N, C-alpha and C positions, 0 to 999 in steps of 0.2 A: 504493500500500500504506500510505499515511499514515493516521493515526487522526484522525478529525474532532475538532477542539477544541470545537466546539459540542456534539457528541454527549456528550462526556465532561462538559462543564460542566452540561448539562441533567440528566444522570444524577446527578451529584454534588448538584445543587440538589434534585432530587426526593427523594433519600435523606436529605439533611440537613434538609430542611423537612418531612419526613413527619409529624413530631410537633412542629412549630413550634420546632425546636431553634435556628434562627437563620439569617440570610441571609449568603451568602458573596458579597462584592462582586466585580466583574470584576477589579479590581486585585489583590485577595487571591488569586483563583483563578489569575491569570496567574503570580503568584509561586510558589504551590504547584505549579502545573503544570510550571514550569521545573525546580523542585527534583525533582519526581517523575520527570520524563524523564531528568534527569542521573543519578539513582540507578539507574534501569533500565539506562541506557546503560553506566555503569561496571560494573554487575553482569555484563554480557556477557563481559568479559575474565576475570573470576573463574570464570564458568561454563565458558568455553572451556578454561581451565587444568584445571578439574576433569574435564571430559569427556575430556581426553587421558589420564587415569589409568585409565579403565575401557574394556573392550573395546567396540567399536562393533558395528554390524550392517550387512547389505548393503542394507537398506531405507532409502533416502536420506531419505524424509519422516519417519522415526521415529528416525533415528540422532541421538543427542544432540549430537555434535560438528557434524554437518551443519546441524542446526537453529540452533545458536549462530552458526556461520560465515555462515549466510544472513542472520541479523539484523545482524551486523557489516558484511557486504558493502554494506549500504545507505549506509555512511559512508566507503567506500573511494574515494580519489581517485587515479586513475592518470594521471600527468602525460604529456601528449603533446608538450609544448614545455617549454623551460627555465623553471622556476618559482622558482628560488632565486637570490638575489643574491650575487655574489662581491665582497667588498670589496677595497680596495687592498692589504691585507695577505695576501690569499689565503684568508681565512676565508669560510665560507658562512653568511649570516645567515638565521635562520628567522623573523624578525619579520614579514616581508612575506607569509608563507604564511597565508592566511585560515583561521581555525578549526582550526589544527593541533592534533592531540591525541596521536597516536603515529606515529612514523616506520615505514614499511614497508620501503622500500629507497631507497638513494641511488645514482644513476647519474651518472657523470662522463664528459664529452667533453673530451679533451685535444686542443685544436687546435694548441697551441704545444709541440711536442715536438722534442727533438734528433733530427737525422736518423738517428743511430745507434740510437735507441729508438723510431722511428716505428711506430705501431700502426694500420695500416689506412689511412694517409694517403699520398698521393703526388701528383705534379703532375697526374695524370689523375683523381684521386679526391678531391673536395672535400666529400663528404657527411659528415654528423655521425655518428660512431660512439661509442656509449655503452657503458661497462663498469660493472658493479655493484661498488660499494665495500663492503668488509667493515668492520663496526663493531667497534672494540676497546673494552675496558672503561674504560680511563683512559689518561692521558698516559704512565704508567710502562710500560704494555704497548706503546705506540707506540715509546718509546725502545728497548725490548728488540728490537722488530721491526727497527728501523732500524740496530741495532748489528751486524747480521749480513748478509752479502751474500746468504745463502740465504733469509732471511725478509724482507729489506727490501722495502717497497712498490715496485711498478713501475707503468708505464702500463697494463699488462694486468691488474694485481692491486692496485688502490689500496685504501687503508684510511682510516678516519676515526675521530675521537673527538669527543665532545661537549665543549663548553666554555661557561662562562657559564650553566649550568643547562639544563634540558630544552628550553626555548624560546629559548636564546641563539644559539649559532653552532656550526658544525662545522669542525674542523681536518682537512682532507683532505690526504693524502700519497700520491704526490708532490704538491708544492705546485702550486696553481692560478695561472694567469695571469689576473688579473681582467679583462683587456682582451679576451681571446678565448675562454678556456675556459668551458664551460657545465655546468650541473648540473640534473638533473631529480630531483625527490623524489616518490615515491609515499607516501601517508600516509593515516591514518584521521582524519577531521575530527570536530569536535565537532558535536552536533546544534544546529540553530538553535532558539532559545527559542520555545515556542508563544505565541500571542497571540490571545486572544478579543477581537475588536474589536466595537464596538457603537455604536448611536445611541440617544439618549434621546427617547422619544415618550410623552407623557402620564406623565412621571416614571418610566417603565419603561425599563430597558436592553434593547434588542433587538439580536440578532446582526446584524452588518453585515460580510459576507464580501467586503469590498472590498480588493483588494490594495494600493491606494494608502493605505489606512488602517493598513497594517502587519499585516493578518490573516495568521496562520501556524498551520497544523495541526501536530500532533505528528509528529515524523519517525521515531520508533521503529517497529518492526515492528507490523503490524496486529494480531497476536495479543496485543499488550501492552495492549489497551484496558482489560481488567478490572483489570490491575495498576495502571494509571494511576488509575483510579477509586478503588481501595482506598487507594493511597498518598496521594492528595489528600484523601480523607476522614479519614485519620489526622491530617494537618496541620490540616484544617478543624476537627476535633473539639477539638484543643488550642486553636485560635484562638478558637472560640466558647465555650470552657470546658465542652464537653460530653465528659467523659472516657469516658462509656459508648460514644459514637460512636467515639472514638479507640481504645478497647480492642477493640470489636467489629471494627473495620477491621484492627487488628493481628492479631487471631485469624484473620480471613479470609486475611490475607496468609500467615501461617504455614501454614495448611491448603493453600493453593495451592502454596507452595514444597515442601511434603512430597509432594504429588501429582506435581509436576514431577520431583522427585529420586528418586521411587520406582522 
């Protein structure tokens, strides 16, 4: 379902060069392409929030929320093995999770539990059992939870707060034993930057879809091809100082948004 980086580049060149406006180099295109893809990707989350405010319908292919969720699903990573590192202080580092963008769920496996609190473990059962941890807003919420026996985190109902920023670490309670306890994180990853790779023949850059050269198609949903072209043309128009091209592309984008939101 990927969008061909070459198709988008050739379309952008054809439109930009129609009236000899100027040439967009591969290096410029790759920069514009990455920015356009990131803008479209980030917009998915705003669209999802907006779609939740309006009634849906029973037709999956035309329901606004289902459409947006399908686009986001391309970037969901469901961990099948432990993928988060627990440091010696019991914190969970997020730095080793590739392209992490948003957390979906945090699942904890407590292998080292007091016998009185054992959850699913016994001498005859050594399999890993994971429980989903609840996210709290901040450290103050965690302190309030831990101050009462009724709300205090347990091995069946762990909680966590973020520390050190979005991509820093997680403080999970009950505390983790870094030697044996395990953590799996389901998350939404960032899209890989697109890359139009080429070889120069007779002073012309020709597309070279060789994986070893770093070629990478767009990762956003296939339906985004026209949006990619329009967004890249906006940036290209500014770059080559053709403000008519930039203005026309902006007008086209507004029309497409109005049609999608209608």
